[in-house]
N, C-alpha and C positions, 0 to 999 in steps of 0.2 A: 357464513361461506361453507359450502359443503366440502368435506375432504375429498382429495383426489386419490383415486385408487390407482396403484401402481400396475404396470403391465403384467407382471407375474407376482400374485400374492405369495408372501412368504420368502421372497428373494432378498428383502431389504431388512435384514435382521440386525446387523452390526452397525452401530452409529458411528460416524467419523470423528476425528479428533475436534476439540472445541477450542477456539481462541477468543479473545476479548479485544475489540476496537474501542477505543475512546477518543472522541473528537472534542478539541479544545479550539473554538473557532476565531479566536482573536488573533491579529498581528499588529506589528507597529504601523504598517501601512500595507495597502493592497498593491501587490505586484501587477503589472499591467498584462503579463501573460497567464495569470493564475485564474482557473475557473473552479477552484475548490470553494467549499463553504467557508470563506474567511472574511472577517470584517475588521476594520481599523480600530485601534483603541482611542484614536483621535476623536471618534464619534461618541464616546461614553462620556455622559454628563457626570456620573459619580465615580469614575475610576473603574478598575477592572474587578468584576464581582467573583473575586476567587472563592469565597467561603461560600457563598450562595451556590456558585455552579458546582462545586465539589459535592455538596449535599444534593443538588439535583441529579448528579451522575449516580450517586449511591441509590437515591430513590429509583432512578430509571432501571438500574440494575436489579433491584428487588422486584420490579413488575416482570422481569425475564425469568426469575428463578423457577416458577412453576413449569416452565418450558424446558428446563435443563436439570431437573433435580437429580443430585448425586453424580453429575458428570463432571470430571476435573477440568479445569482450564490449563491448557497446555502452554500458551503464549499470550502476551499482552502488548499491544502497541498504542501508543498514545500519540496521535497525529493531529495535523491542524491545517490551517492556522498555524500558530507558533506556541506549542505547548511550553516551551522553555521560558515564556514570558511570566508562567506561574512561578511562585516561590518554591523553594525545596520543601518548606513546611506543608503547602498546599498539596504537593505531589505525594508527601508521606502520609497525609491525612487520607488522600484518595486511595492509595495501595494498601493502607491499613484496613479502611473499611471494605475495599474488595476482598481482602484475606479473610475478613469476618463473615462475609456473605457467600463465598464460593470456595470450592476446593482447589486452591492455586498450587500447582505442582511445585515441590521444593526447588527443582531446577529449572523452573519456567523461564523462558527469555522474555524480558521485559524491555521494551524498546521505548525511547523518548525521541521525538524530532526536536532538533534544537536549531536555532539561527545564530550565526556568529555575532550579529547585532545586539543579541541579548546575553552574550557571554560574560560570566563572572566566575572566578576560580572557586570561590567559597560556595556559590550556588550550585556548580557542576558537582562538588564534593558532597553537597547535600542531596543531590539527585542519587548519587551512588548510595549513600547512607540509607535512602528511602527504599531502595531495592532495584533501582534501575541497572539493568546489566548490559544494555546496548544502547549506544547513541548514534542517531543519524543526524548529521550535520548538513544542513542546506546551504551549500557553498555556492553552486551553479557555475562559477568561473573564478580563476585566480587573476584574471585580467582586470584592473580597475576600470578601463574604459568600458569593457563588456558589462561590468556590474552596474555601472551608471546607466547604460542602456537598457539594462533589464529592470531598473528602478530598485535595485537592492539597497539595504540600509547598511550594509557592511562593507569593508574594504578587503583587499587580499590580506594584508597584515593581520588584521582581526580574525579572518578565517583560518590563518595558519596557527596563530596563537590558541584559537579554541580547540582546533584539531590536536595541537601538542598536548593540551590540558586533558582532553578527553582520552587520547591514548595512553595517558599515564594513569588514568583512573578506571577506564572499562576495557574488558577483555575484548570486546566487539565494537567496532567503530566504523559507520558507513559514511562515506562521501557522496553527496548528490552533486551531480554535474548536468549541465546542459550544453548542447553543441548545435551547430547550424544557427549561430547566433548573428545578429546584424553585423556586416562588415567582417565576420570571422573568416579565416582562411584555414587551410589544412594545418599549417604550422602552429597558429595561435590555439587552434583546439587540441592539437597533440601536446603543446606546452601545459595546457590546463591538465591533462591526463597524466603527463610525466610529474608534474607538481603534486598531484593527488598520490600517485604511486609512491613518491619519494617520502611522503609523510610517515609511511609504514602502515596505513589504514589496510584492513584486510577484505573490505567490501566497498564497491565503487558502483553506484547507480547512475547511469549515463542516459539521459533522455534527449530526444530530438525536439527542438523548440517547435511548437505548433501553435497556429493562430486559432484559438478556441473561440466559439460564438460567445457572446455575452462577456467579452473582456475587452479591456482598452486596446490590446494589439489586435483583437478580432475585429473591432470597430475601424481602428486606423493601423494598419500594420506598419511596423516600423521601415525606414529606409536601409537598403543594404542587405537584404535577407538573401542568403545564398540560393541560387536557382537550383533546379532538381539535380542536375549532375554534379554540380559543386557540392551540394549537401550530401549526395551519396559518396563523393570522395572523402569528405570529412568524416562522414560515418565509418567508412572502411578503415580510414586511418586510425580513428579513435578504437575501434575493436582491435586492430591489429597491435596497437600499442599495449593494450591491456592483456592481450593473449600472450605477447612477448614477454611481459611481466609476471606471467604465471597465474593471471586471473582467468577463470572458467567463466565463459559466458552461459550461464545456466538458465537464465530467464530473458525474455526479450530485451529487457533494459537493465538486467542486473548481472554483475560480474563479482566473483568471489574467489579468494584463496581456498583450498581444500579444507572443508569442515566449517567454513566461515559464513556458509549461506544463511540468509534471514528465515528462521524457522517459521515465523509469523506468516510471511509471505508465501512460502512453500505450502503451507496449509491452505491458503486461498487457491493456489493454482491447482491443487490436488482435490479441489472441491470439498474441503473440509467445511466444518461449521464454524461460525462466529457470531457472538453477540456484538452488536453495534450500539453504543450508548453515547449520548451527546448530541448537540443540535445538528441536524441533517445526517446523522450517522445511519448507515445501512447494516443489516445483518442478514445471516442465512442460517435457519435452525432446521435439522432433520428430525422427523418423528418416524415411527415404524410405517407409517401409511401415507406420509406426504413429506414435502419440503416446503417450508415457507420463508418468505422473505419479509423483513421489517424495515421501516424507515421512520425517522423521527422528524418532528417539525424542524424547518430548516433555519429559520430566523432565531438567534440567541434569545431575544427577549420574549418572543412567543414561547419558545421551549422552556424557559425558566418559569415564566407564568404558569404554563401548563403543570410542570412538575412540582409547583408548590401548591397547586389547587387540586388537580386530578391527573396523575401521572399517566394514567391509561390513555388520556386523551391526547397525549403527545405523540402517539405512533400509530402507525397503520401496519396491518398484516395482511399478507396475501399469499395464497398457495400458488406454487409453480405448477402449471398444466403439465401433465405427464408428457404430453407431445413435445414440450418444450425442453425437456431435461437432457436429451442427447447433446443439442446445441449448446445449452448453458455449460455443461460439462466440458465439452471440447473447447469451448471460448475460454476457459481457464487452463485445461491440461495441456493444450498445444502451445502454449506461450512457454513451456518449459522445454529446453533444448534436449533433454533425454526423455521428454514425454512421460507417459505413466504406464503401469502394467494394464494390459487390456482388460483384465479381471476387475480393475477398479471401477469401470463404468457401471457394472451390475451392482458392485459392493456399495457404491456412493449414490446410486440413482434408482436402483432396482430394474433398470432397463437392460436385458441381455444384449450382448453385441449382436446376435443373430437378428434382432429387431431392425438394426440400421445397417445390415451388411452392405446394401445396394449403396448407401452414401459412402461406407468405408472403401468399397471397391472403386467408386467414382474418384475419390481422392488419390487413391493408388494409381489408377490408370493416368491420372494427370500428372503424376510424379510428384504430388505434394505431400504424400503421406508413405512412410516407409512401408515396405511389404511384410515385415516380421509380424506373424499373427499373434504374438504374445505381448506386444507392446503397442500403443498409439504413440508414435514419434514422428514429428514433422521431418520431412527430408530438408536438405539445404536449401532447395527451391521453396519448399513450404515455409520455412522460416523467413525467407525473403518476401514472400507473397502470402502472408499470414491471412488476410482478409479472403483472398481467393480460396484458401484452404477451408476456412470457416464457413464459406458459403456452401460448401458441399454438404453441410449439416443443417441447413435451414430447411 
């Protein structure tokens, strides 16, 4: 593939911060709403291939080293799937291998996603000892009826126990919630949020349940989904409850107490770089003359086979066309409530703001983008109609 030349040679000189995303693709069972690359362990004939997968991940990371020589890794995020299915020893082996291969910053934020259904006190302690600094607990709801409707493997008591242990071990704990659930009311949604707030967690992610294609819910939507106006009332109530408790709505679906934002995700939204390793993982890497995206083979068995025989065959690389860079930048940056400095567009893409001034002005005329020339920040209307705002940059 021929390299893409940026609009102004010499303007793309400083590389952005670098993160590492690691995908562990197995779950106890597949949730009916989930469109992530996840696979039930019930389908594994020989059990969870922990050791083989960790070795595959480290081989995968080695294939990326020539593309990021000397660059420090600022954050690590182990997602899935359900990474907490893995033993603490496997996570320790993984992080030890990563430290041997890359320059992991001493104060790096290292996040692990955990399911309350896999909660074990000693395992969580082992995760901390391995180097995990932030735990993201996938609760979705504290209402047992809602959890059953969502096909979750845990109950509210297990969720609260997992969160309590996590808060005693980790400085940063995130709780994942979903709203606009089947037969959910404003009050039951607010009860979930208030329960999450009462735990003392300092970061709460709140997602609107959506019917994604290629999921069980996408094929057969559940009964009792709130209609548009009812769903909007629920969303407004959820956001208001979090704001009243001192949580800042800093990103489309993320709320945090001051200083407790997820650094890894902030790097995504600010169009930073990230290595993506593991089955189906995506990455974005900047070079001085181009930006490329990477993607790994999606199915775990195919990924493992490729990593054991010819690691480079497990991934594809493509350069982002220069004409697409402004949209890709805005698609990330405008998710942030505070937006980003206008100068970051050129710093992260090589594209000067003057090149897309017509699109910027169109967004401002529609009231979707604030008029401050030093920052790209969505207006209140722009946050509500983010897709309309992004359309301005296509």
